[in-house]
LOROZA-428009 format. One line per 3 residues: number of its first residue (from 1); their letters; for each residue x, y, z of C-alpha. Coordinates in steps of 0.25 Angstrom, whole numbers, plus 5000, padded with zeros to 4 digits. Example, Ala and Ser with C-alpha at 12.3 -4.5 7.8 and 13.67 -1.06 7.14 Angstrom:
REM LOROZA-428009
1> as> 5049/4982/5031; 5055/4996/5029
***
This chain:
REM LOROZA-428009
1> mka> 5007/4969/5085; 5009/4983/5078; 5007/4983/5063
4> lav> 5011/4997/5057; 5006/5001/5043; 5014/5013/5038
7> ltl> 5007/5021/5027; 5011/5033/5019; 5001/5043/5013
10> rne> 4998/5055/5004; 4984/5059/5000; 4977/5046/5003
13> asf> 4968/5049/5015; 4956/5044/5007; 4962/5030/5008
16> lle> 4967/5030/5022; 4956/5026/5030; 4953/5013/5022
19> wla> 4968/5010/5023; 4969/5012/5038; 4956/5004/5040
22> hhk> 4961/4992/5032; 4975/4992/5039; 4969/4993/5053
25> avg> 4960/4981/5049; 4972/4973/5044; 4979/4975/5058
28> ftd> 4989/4986/5057; 4990/4993/5071; 4998/5005/5067
31> flv> 4998/5015/5055; 5009/5025/5052; 5005/5034/5041
34> lsn> 5013/5045/5034; 5007/5056/5025; 5013/5066/5016
37> ncd> 5008/5079/5010; 4993/5075/5010; 4982/5083/5004
40> dgt> 4970/5074/5006; 4970/5074/5021; 4978/5061/5023
43> drm> 4986/5068/5034; 4974/5073/5041; 4968/5059/5041
46> lnr> 4980/5053/5046; 4981/5063/5057; 4967/5059/5061
49> lea> 4970/5045/5061; 4982/5047/5069; 4973/5055/5079
52> lgl> 4964/5043/5080; 4976/5034/5083; 4975/5026/5070
55> lth> 4988/5029/5064; 5001/5038/5065; 5002/5049/5054
58> lrn> 5016/5054/5050; 5018/5065/5040; 5028/5062/5029
61> dgp> 5028/5076/5022; 5042/5076/5018; 5053/5079/5016
64> ydk> 5055/5065/5009; 5067/5057/5007; 5072/5052/4994
67> ggi> 5063/5040/4995; 5050/5048/4994; 5038/5050/5003
70> qft> 5035/5036/5006; 5049/5032/5010; 5050/5044/5019
73> glk> 5037/5041/5025; 5041/5027/5028; 5054/5031/5034
76> las> 5047/5040/5044; 5038/5029/5047; 5049/5019/5050
79> khk> 5054/5029/5061; 5040/5030/5068; 5037/5023/5081
82> lar> 5026/5015/5075; 5035/5009/5065; 5045/5006/5076
85> nad> 5035/4999/5085; 5027/4991/5074; 5028/4976/5073
88> wil> 5024/4976/5058; 5025/4987/5048; 5019/4989/5034
91> ald> 5021/5001/5025; 5008/5003/5016; 5002/5013/5006
94> ide> 4988/5018/5007; 4984/5009/4995; 4990/4996/5001
97> fvn> 4981/4987/5010; 4986/4975/5018; 4977/4963/5014
100> iht> 4979/4951/5023; 4973/4938/5019; 4976/4929/5031
103> gdh> 4968/4927/5044; 4960/4939/5047; 4967/4948/5037
106> tlp> 4975/4956/5047; 4990/4958/5051; 4989/4948/5062
109> alf> 4984/4937/5053; 4995/4940/5043; 5006/4939/5054
112> aal> 5000/4926/5059; 5001/4920/5045; 5016/4925/5044
115> pea> 5021/4924/5058; 5036/4923/5054; 5035/4936/5045
118> sai> 5044/4948/5047; 5038/4954/5034; 5026/4951/5025
121> tlt> 5026/4957/5011; 5012/4962/5007; 5011/4961/4992
124> wrl> 5003/4971/4984; 4991/4967/4978; 4988/4978/4967
127> fgn> 4973/4982/4967; 4969/4989/4954; 4960/5000/4950
130> adq> 4949/4992/4944; 4945/5003/4935; 4940/5012/4947
133> vhy> 4941/5026/4942; 4935/5035/4953; 4940/5036/4967
136> qdt> 4930/5031/4978; 4930/5033/4993; 4930/5018/4995
139> pvt> 4940/5008/5001; 4950/5005/4991; 4951/4990/4996
142> rhf> 4936/4989/4993; 4936/4997/4980; 4948/4990/4973
145> tra> 4947/4975/4973; 4954/4972/4960; 4969/4968/4961
148> apv> 4981/4962/4954; 4982/4946/4953; 4988/4939/4965
151> emt> 4999/4934/4956; 5006/4945/4947; 5020/4945/4942
154> wpw> 5021/4959/4936; 5022/4970/4939; 5030/4967/4951
157> raa> 5024/4979/4958; 5012/4970/4961; 5021/4962/4970
160> mfk> 5026/4973/4979; 5024/4972/4993; 5023/4980/5006
163> tly> 5030/4973/5019; 5023/4971/5032; 5035/4969/5041
166> knd> 5039/4966/5055; 5045/4978/5062; 5056/4970/5069
169> gty> 5068/4978/5066; 5071/4971/5053; 5068/4983/5045
172> gki> 5071/4998/5049; 5062/5006/5039; 5048/5005/5033
175> gvh> 5048/5004/5018; 5038/5005/5007; 5037/4991/5003
178> rpr> 5047/4984/5013; 5054/4987/5026; 5067/4994/5025
181> qpd> 5081/4995/5032; 5082/4980/5036; 5091/4976/5047
184> knr> 5100/4965/5041; 5102/4958/5054; 5087/4956/5056
187> lpa> 5084/4954/5041; 5087/4939/5041; 5076/4936/5051
190> srw> 5065/4943/5043; 5055/4935/5036; 5047/4940/5025
193> fdg> 5034/4934/5020; 5025/4937/5008; 5010/4939/5007
196> egr> 5009/4924/5005; 5017/4920/5017; 5029/4916/5010
199> eld> 5042/4919/5016; 5051/4929/5007; 5066/4928/5004
202> dqf> 5076/4938/5010; 5075/4948/4998; 5062/4953/5003
205> ktr> 5068/4957/5016; 5076/4968/5010; 5072/4972/4996
208> rif> 5059/4966/4990; 5047/4974/4988; 5040/4964/4978
211> sny> 5034/4951/4982; 5037/4938/4974; 5028/4941/4962
214> grs> 5019/4932/4953; 5013/4925/4965; 5003/4928/4976
217> nya> 5008/4936/4988; 4995/4938/4994; 4990/4926/5002
220> lvq> 4992/4931/5016; 4992/4946/5013; 4993/4956/5002
223> lnh> 4994/4971/5001; 4982/4977/4993; 4987/4988/4984
226> yal> 4977/4998/4979; 4987/5007/4972; 4977/5013/4962
229> gsm> 4963/5015/4967; 4954/5022/4958; 4959/5030/4946
232> eaf> 4955/5043/4953; 4962/5039/4965; 4975/5035/4957
235> vvk> 4976/5049/4951; 4976/5055/4965; 4986/5045/4969
238> adr> 4995/5049/4957; 4994/5063/4962; 5000/5058/4975
241> gra> 5012/5051/4968; 5018/5037/4970; 5020/5033/4984
244> vhs> 5035/5031/4983; 5038/5041/4972; 5028/5052/4976
247> dqm> 5033/5061/4965; 5029/5051/4954; 5015/5052/4949
250> ldv> 5007/5039/4948; 5004/5035/4934; 4997/5024/4925
253> dyw> 5010/5015/4927; 5007/5014/4942; 4992/5011/4939
256> ver> 4995/5000/4928; 5005/4993/4937; 4994/4992/4948
259> nyn> 4980/4991/4942; 4978/4976/4942; 4963/4972/4944
262> tde> 4963/4957/4940; 4959/4951/4953; 4948/4954/4964
265> dts> 4954/4955/4978; 4945/4958/4989; 4953/4951/5000
268> ila> 4955/4964/5008; 4940/4964/5011; 4943/4953/5022
271> ltt> 4945/4964/5032; 4933/4972/5028; 4926/4971/5042
274> afe> 4938/4977/5049; 4942/4987/5038; 4928/4993/5038
277> ael> 4928/4994/5053; 4941/5001/5053; 4937/5010/5042
280> aal> 4923/5014/5048; 4931/5017/5061; 4940/5027/5053
283> had> 4928/5034/5046; 4921/5035/5059; 4931/5046/5063
286> etl> 4924/5059/5057; 4938/5065/5055; 4943/5053/5047
289> skl> 4930/5052/5039; 4931/5067/5035; 4945/5066/5031
292> hkk> 4943/5054/5023; 4932/5061/5015; 4940/5073/5013
295> ava> 4951/5064/5007; 4942/5057/4998; 4937/5071/4993
298> wrq> 4952/5075/4991; 4955/5063/4983; 4943/5066/4974
301> krf> 4946/5081/4972; 4961/5078/4970; 4958/5068/4958
304> sql> 4949/5079/4952; 4961/5089/4953; 4971/5079/4947
307> lel> 4962/5077/4935; 4964/5091/4931; 4979/5088/4930
310> epy> 4984/5081/4917; 4993/5071/4923; 4982/5066/4932
313> ral> 4971/5067/4922; 4980/5059/4912; 4983/5048/4923
316> fgr> 4968/5047/4926; 4965/5046/4911; 4975/5035/4909
319> llq> 4970/5027/4921; 4956/5027/4915; 4962/5021/4902
322> tpp> 4971/5011/4909; 4965/4997/4911; 4968/4988/4923
325> srp> 4982/4982/4922; 4984/4967/4919; 4993/4958/4925
328> vpq> 5005/4955/4916; 5005/4940/4911; 5015/4931/4917
331> ala> 5024/4930/4905; 5025/4945/4903; 5027/4947/4918
334> nlm> 5039/4937/4918; 5044/4946/4906; 5043/4958/4914
337> irh> 5050/4952/4926; 5061/4946/4918; 5065/4959/4912
340> afk> 5063/4967/4925; 5073/4957/4931; 5083/4958/4919
343> srq> 5082/4974/4920; 5087/4973/4935; 5099/4964/4932
346> pe> 5113/4971/4932; 5120/4973/4918
***
């Protein structure tokens, strides 16, 4: 079985070895990584990893179509031979970690639990900042363990998913959250399941990007989403721009909608032995180890540079003053949902 993870990157080399080690331990067999206009050595690290036979690196330096950098990158990925030959495909970001709760916590165990699945929705579990100010060169999966509640109705963003799907010809293109370009003749036979193993209705096959909210979606698998990190790391992330709309600076609104810290979740540590072995093997390569250290130093220097600029200094100051987000009580969440649906109704 060939399981392909597709990743798009810019200036995130300091997180790359952890992400790769984890997803090798999970059971992905192939990695297609697209970089664009990197300043921190991400492209050089990817070139080294490619030379070692650990992934395939594609440059995505432009020009970009109207969908933006990430959409352009995924269009390139869709045409690549790795995508054509994969049995299963999942598009991920560097702050997303597949966390399987069944069997031995690997992809084969997940597929064994859902043998009839054509697609599996991996719902985000948002991991908050937990008042961590300073960036540290430690695995984010170990450093950030406070997360949103298992059941949360609002904001809807907490129920967004990425799709692990069988590459059987039903879909022609890789999408950010879900596969695109469905074949209408193959679509009826496609069977979608959520992270609890419940079969999903037909609307998920063509348009949904949110799981059914207000209930658990994580019994078999979840997608740990470390969207914030430390406050210092977030300022550097803001400089990079949003993943889809790269010309829009991240701000406190992004932070507030993701900074949930009510629950402790260390379930990802179930793969510790395999993860640590994979990470140690990567750092054993002298070139990779040096590139990682340079990327860490670049991130620290870049934060200091950004703090000299008013927009980023203001952002950092606001983060220092912003308390953790609190889940919206059910009655108020229902109010928000009712009006959200009402606003979408035609006049």
